[in-house]
FIKOLZA-1660 file (N, C-alpha, C; in steps of 0.1 Angstrom, whole numbers, plus 5000, padded with zeros to 4 digits):
% residues 113
   i   px   py   pz ch aa at
   1 9250 7008 5313  A  M  N
   1 9244 7009 5300  A  M CA
   1 9229 7009 5301  A  M  C
   2 9224 7000 5311  A  K  N
   2 9210 6999 5313  A  K CA
   2 9204 7012 5317  A  K  C
   3 9211 7019 5327  A  Y  N
   3 9206 7032 5332  A  Y CA
   3 9206 7042 5321  A  Y  C
   4 9216 7042 5313  A  L  N
   4 9216 7052 5302  A  L CA
   4 9205 7051 5293  A  L  C
   5 9201 7039 5290  A  S  N
   5 9189 7036 5281  A  S CA
   5 9176 7041 5288  A  S  C
   6 9175 7039 5301  A  I  N
   6 9163 7044 5308  A  I CA
   6 9162 7059 5308  A  I  C
   7 9174 7066 5311  A  V  N
   7 9175 7080 5310  A  V CA
   7 9171 7086 5297  A  V  C
   8 9176 7080 5287  A  L  N
   8 9173 7085 5273  A  L CA
   8 9159 7083 5270  A  L  C
   9 9153 7072 5273  A  A  N
   9 9139 7069 5271  A  A CA
   9 9130 7080 5278  A  A  C
  10 9133 7083 5291  A  V  N
  10 9126 7093 5298  A  V CA
  10 9127 7106 5292  A  V  C
  11 9139 7110 5288  A  L  N
  11 9141 7123 5281  A  L CA
  11 9133 7124 5268  A  L  C
  12 9133 7113 5260  A  L  N
  12 9126 7113 5248  A  L CA
  12 9111 7115 5250  A  L  C
  13 9106 7107 5260  A  L  N
  13 9091 7108 5264  A  L CA
  13 9088 7122 5269  A  L  C
  14 9096 7128 5276  A  T  N
  14 9094 7142 5282  A  T CA
  14 9093 7152 5270  A  T  C
  15 9102 7150 5261  A  C  N
  15 9103 7159 5249  A  C CA
  15 9089 7158 5241  A  C  C
  16 9085 7146 5239  A  F  N
  16 9072 7144 5232  A  F CA
  16 9060 7149 5240  A  F  C
  17 9060 7147 5253  A  A  N
  17 9049 7151 5261  A  A CA
  17 9048 7167 5261  A  A  C
  18 9060 7173 5261  A  F  N
  18 9060 7188 5261  A  F CA
  18 9056 7193 5248  A  F  C
  19 9060 7187 5237  A  A  N
  19 9056 7192 5224  A  A CA
  19 9041 7191 5222  A  A  C
  20 9034 7182 5228  A  A  N
  20 9020 7180 5226  A  A CA
  20 9013 7192 5233  A  A  C
  21 9019 7199 5242  A  D  N
  21 9012 7210 5249  A  D CA
  21 9009 7222 5239  A  D  C
  22 9016 7222 5228  A  I  N
  22 9013 7233 5218  A  I CA
  22 9001 7230 5210  A  I  C
  23 8996 7218 5209  A  D  N
  23 8985 7214 5200  A  D CA
  23 8973 7221 5204  A  D  C
  24 8966 7227 5194  A  G  N
  24 8953 7234 5197  A  G CA
  24 8953 7248 5192  A  G  C
  25 8943 7255 5197  A  K  N
  25 8941 7269 5192  A  K CA
  25 8946 7279 5202  A  K  C
  26 8953 7289 5197  A  W  N
  26 8959 7300 5205  A  W CA
  26 8954 7313 5199  A  W  C
  27 8951 7323 5208  A  S  N
  27 8946 7336 5203  A  S CA
  27 8952 7346 5212  A  S  C
  28 8953 7359 5206  A  G  N
  28 8959 7370 5213  A  G CA
  28 8959 7382 5203  A  G  C
  29 8969 7391 5205  A  T  N
  29 8969 7403 5197  A  T CA
  29 8984 7406 5192  A  T  C
  30 8985 7413 5182  A  I  N
  30 8997 7418 5177  A  I CA
  30 9000 7430 5186  A  I  C
  31 9011 7430 5193  A  T  N
  31 9014 7441 5203  A  T CA
  31 9015 7454 5196  A  T  C
  32 9010 7464 5203  A  G  N
  32 9011 7478 5198  A  G CA
  32 9000 7481 5188  A  G  C
  33 8995 7471 5181  A  M  N
  33 8984 7474 5171  A  M CA
  33 8971 7469 5176  A  M  C
  34 8971 7460 5186  A  E  N
  34 8959 7454 5191  A  E CA
  34 8951 7448 5181  A  E  C
  35 8957 7442 5171  A  I  N
  35 8950 7434 5160  A  I CA
  35 8948 7420 5165  A  I  C
  36 8936 7415 5165  A  P  N
  36 8934 7400 5169  A  P CA
  36 8941 7391 5160  A  P  C
  37 8947 7381 5166  A  I  N
  37 8954 7370 5158  A  I CA
  37 8952 7357 5164  A  I  C
  38 8951 7346 5156  A  E  N
  38 8949 7333 5161  A  E CA
  38 8958 7323 5154  A  E  C
  39 8962 7313 5161  A  F  N
  39 8970 7302 5155  A  F CA
  39 8963 7289 5159  A  F  C
  40 8964 7279 5150  A  T  N
  40 8961 7266 5154  A  T CA
  40 8974 7257 5151  A  T  C
  41 8979 7251 5162  A  F  N
  41 8992 7244 5160  A  F CA
  41 8990 7229 5162  A  F  C
  42 8998 7222 5156  A  K  N
  42 8999 7207 5158  A  K CA
  42 9014 7203 5157  A  K  C
  43 9019 7197 5167  A  A  N
  43 9033 7192 5168  A  A CA
  43 9034 7177 5164  A  A  C
  44 9043 7174 5156  A  E  N
  44 9045 7160 5152  A  E CA
  44 9060 7158 5153  A  E  C
  45 9065 7153 5165  A  G  N
  45 9080 7153 5167  A  G CA
  45 9084 7167 5168  A  G  C
  46 9094 7170 5159  A  Q  N
  46 9100 7184 5159  A  Q CA
  46 9094 7193 5148  A  Q  C
  47 9084 7188 5141  A  T  N
  47 9077 7195 5131  A  T CA
  47 9064 7202 5135  A  T  C
  48 9063 7214 5133  A  L  N
  48 9051 7222 5137  A  L CA
  48 9043 7225 5124  A  L  C
  49 9030 7222 5124  A  T  N
  49 9021 7226 5114  A  T CA
  49 9009 7233 5120  A  T  C
  50 9002 7239 5111  A  G  N
  50 8990 7246 5116  A  G CA
  50 8986 7258 5107  A  G  C
  51 8978 7267 5113  A  F  N
  51 8972 7279 5106  A  F CA
  51 8974 7291 5114  A  F  C
  52 8975 7302 5106  A  H  N
  52 8977 7316 5111  A  H CA
  52 8964 7323 5106  A  H  C
  53 8957 7330 5115  A  I  N
  53 8945 7337 5111  A  I CA
  53 8946 7352 5116  A  I  C
  54 8947 7361 5107  A  V  N
  54 8946 7375 5110  A  V CA
  54 8937 7383 5100  A  V  C
  55 8930 7392 5105  A  S  N
  55 8920 7399 5097  A  S CA
  55 8911 7390 5089  A  S  C
  56 8907 7379 5094  A  G  N
  56 8898 7370 5088  A  G CA
  56 8904 7361 5077  A  G  C
  57 8917 7362 5075  A  T  N
  57 8924 7354 5065  A  T CA
  57 8932 7343 5071  A  T  C
  58 8929 7331 5067  A  Q  N
  58 8936 7319 5072  A  Q CA
  58 8947 7315 5062  A  Q  C
  59 8959 7313 5068  A  T  N
  59 8971 7309 5060  A  T CA
  59 8978 7297 5067  A  T  C
  60 8982 7287 5059  A  A  N
  60 8989 7276 5065  A  A CA
  60 9003 7280 5068  A  A  C
  61 9008 7276 5080  A  I  N
  61 9022 7280 5083  A  I CA
  61 9031 7270 5076  A  I  C
  62 9043 7275 5073  A  K  N
  62 9053 7267 5066  A  K CA
  62 9066 7267 5074  A  K  C
  63 9074 7256 5071  A  D  N
  63 9087 7255 5077  A  D CA
  63 9086 7255 5092  A  D  C
  64 9076 7250 5098  A  G  N
  64 9074 7249 5113  A  G CA
  64 9083 7240 5120  A  G  C
  65 9089 7245 5130  A  K  N
  65 9099 7237 5139  A  K CA
  65 9095 7239 5153  A  K  C
  66 9097 7228 5161  A  I  N
  66 9097 7229 5176  A  I CA
  66 9108 7223 5182  A  I  C
  67 9115 7230 5191  A  D  N
  67 9127 7225 5197  A  D CA
  67 9125 7228 5213  A  D  C
  68 9120 7219 5220  A  G  N
  68 9118 7222 5234  A  G CA
  68 9107 7231 5236  A  G  C
  69 9109 7243 5242  A  N  N
  69 9099 7253 5243  A  N CA
  69 9100 7264 5232  A  N  C
  70 9109 7262 5222  A  N  N
  70 9111 7272 5211  A  N CA
  70 9104 7268 5199  A  N  C
  71 9097 7277 5192  A  I  N
  71 9091 7274 5180  A  I CA
  71 9095 7284 5169  A  I  C
  72 9094 7280 5157  A  S  N
  72 9097 7289 5145  A  S CA
  72 9088 7284 5133  A  S  C
  73 9084 7294 5125  A  F  N
  73 9076 7290 5113  A  F CA
  73 9075 7303 5104  A  F  C
  74 9070 7301 5092  A  V  N
  74 9068 7312 5083  A  V CA
  74 9053 7313 5079  A  V  C
  75 9048 7325 5079  A  A  N
  75 9034 7327 5075  A  A CA
  75 9035 7336 5062  A  A  C
  76 9030 7331 5051  A  E  N
  76 9030 7339 5038  A  E CA
  76 9016 7346 5037  A  E  C
  77 9017 7359 5038  A  L  N
  77 9005 7367 5038  A  L CA
  77 9006 7375 5024  A  L  C
  78 8995 7382 5022  A  E  N
  78 8994 7390 5010  A  E CA
  78 9005 7400 5009  A  E  C
  79 9009 7406 5021  A  M  N
  79 9019 7416 5021  A  M CA
  79 9033 7410 5022  A  M  C
  80 9035 7397 5022  A  G  N
  80 9048 7391 5022  A  G CA
  80 9050 7379 5032  A  G  C
  81 9062 7375 5032  A  K  N
  81 9065 7363 5042  A  K CA
  81 9070 7369 5055  A  K  C
  82 9064 7363 5066  A  F  N
  82 9067 7368 5079  A  F CA
  82 9073 7356 5087  A  F  C
  83 9086 7357 5091  A  A  N
  83 9092 7346 5099  A  A CA
  83 9088 7349 5114  A  A  C
  84 9084 7339 5120  A  H  N
  84 9080 7340 5134  A  H CA
  84 9089 7331 5142  A  H  C
  85 9093 7336 5155  A  K  N
  85 9100 7328 5164  A  K CA
  85 9093 7331 5178  A  K  C
  86 9092 7320 5186  A  G  N
  86 9085 7322 5198  A  G CA
  86 9090 7312 5209  A  G  C
  87 9086 7315 5221  A  V  N
  87 9089 7307 5233  A  V CA
  87 9076 7304 5240  A  V  C
  88 9074 7291 5242  A  I  N
  88 9062 7287 5249  A  I CA
  88 9065 7287 5264  A  I  C
  89 9056 7292 5272  A  S  N
  89 9057 7293 5287  A  S CA
  89 9043 7290 5292  A  S  C
  90 9041 7277 5295  A  G  N
  90 9028 7273 5300  A  G CA
  90 9017 7275 5290  A  G  C
  91 9007 7283 5293  A  D  N
  91 8996 7286 5283  A  D CA
  91 8998 7299 5275  A  D  C
  92 9010 7304 5275  A  T  N
  92 9014 7316 5268  A  T CA
  92 9025 7314 5258  A  T  C
  93 9024 7320 5246  A  I  N
  93 9035 7320 5237  A  I CA
  93 9038 7335 5233  A  I  C
  94 9051 7339 5235  A  K  N
  94 9055 7352 5232  A  K CA
  94 9063 7350 5219  A  K  C
  95 9060 7358 5208  A  M  N
  95 9066 7356 5195  A  M CA
  95 9071 7369 5190  A  M  C
  96 9081 7369 5182  A  T  N
  96 9085 7380 5173  A  T CA
  96 9082 7376 5159  A  T  C
  97 9080 7386 5150  A  Y  N
  97 9079 7383 5136  A  Y CA
  97 9087 7393 5128  A  Y  C
  98 9092 7389 5116  A  D  N
  98 9100 7397 5108  A  D CA
  98 9097 7394 5094  A  D  C
  99 9095 7405 5085  A  D  N
  99 9092 7403 5071  A  D CA
  99 9105 7403 5063  A  D  C
 100 9117 7405 5069  A  G  N
 100 9129 7406 5062  A  G CA
 100 9131 7420 5055  A  G  C
 101 9122 7428 5056  A  G  N
 101 9123 7441 5050  A  G CA
 101 9120 7453 5059  A  G  C
 102 9122 7450 5072  A  G  N
 102 9120 7461 5082  A  G CA
 102 9108 7461 5090  A  G  C
 103 9098 7453 5086  A  Q  N
 103 9086 7452 5095  A  Q CA
 103 9087 7441 5105  A  Q  C
 104 9088 7445 5117  A  T  N
 104 9090 7435 5128  A  T CA
 104 9079 7439 5139  A  T  C
 105 9077 7429 5148  A  G  N
 105 9068 7432 5159  A  G CA
 105 9067 7420 5169  A  G  C
 106 9059 7421 5178  A  E  N
 106 9057 7411 5188  A  E CA
 106 9042 7406 5188  A  E  C
 107 9040 7394 5192  A  I  N
 107 9027 7388 5193  A  I CA
 107 9027 7380 5207  A  I  C
 108 9016 7381 5214  A  V  N
 108 9014 7373 5226  A  V CA
 108 9001 7366 5224  A  V  C
 109 9001 7353 5225  A  V  N
 109 8989 7345 5224  A  V CA
 109 8988 7336 5236  A  V  C
 110 8975 7332 5239  A  K  N
 110 8972 7323 5250  A  K CA
 110 8965 7311 5245  A  K  C
 111 8967 7300 5251  A  K  N
 111 8960 7287 5246  A  K CA
 111 8945 7288 5250  A  K  C
 112 8936 7285 5240  A  A  N
 112 8922 7285 5243  A  A CA
 112 8919 7274 5252  A  A  C
 113 8909 7276 5261  A  K  N
 113 8906 7266 5271  A  K CA
 113 8894 7258 5266  A  K  C
% end
């Protein structure tokens, strides 16, 4: 039982340490359109908060979740709600977005140094 408690504590700490890696500013482009895009993320446990900036407009992200190296959130823009799903790999996040009405695409961002 003692060893199980230690293993669980290490796994929990590892999860929180990994989640902290997303905190900060990320920038890149919307693939195929080469439109600059920025995100500022903050992880608190499994909750992801932050901002989405495209074409000079900043929008708070909603319904943000982080599960290991997977993230998801919604950005409500003038043209509609865009659901984002992504995978963190080191200093890169590869995401897809979907407005639920046929507009989909990919975004690649890198963490600002």
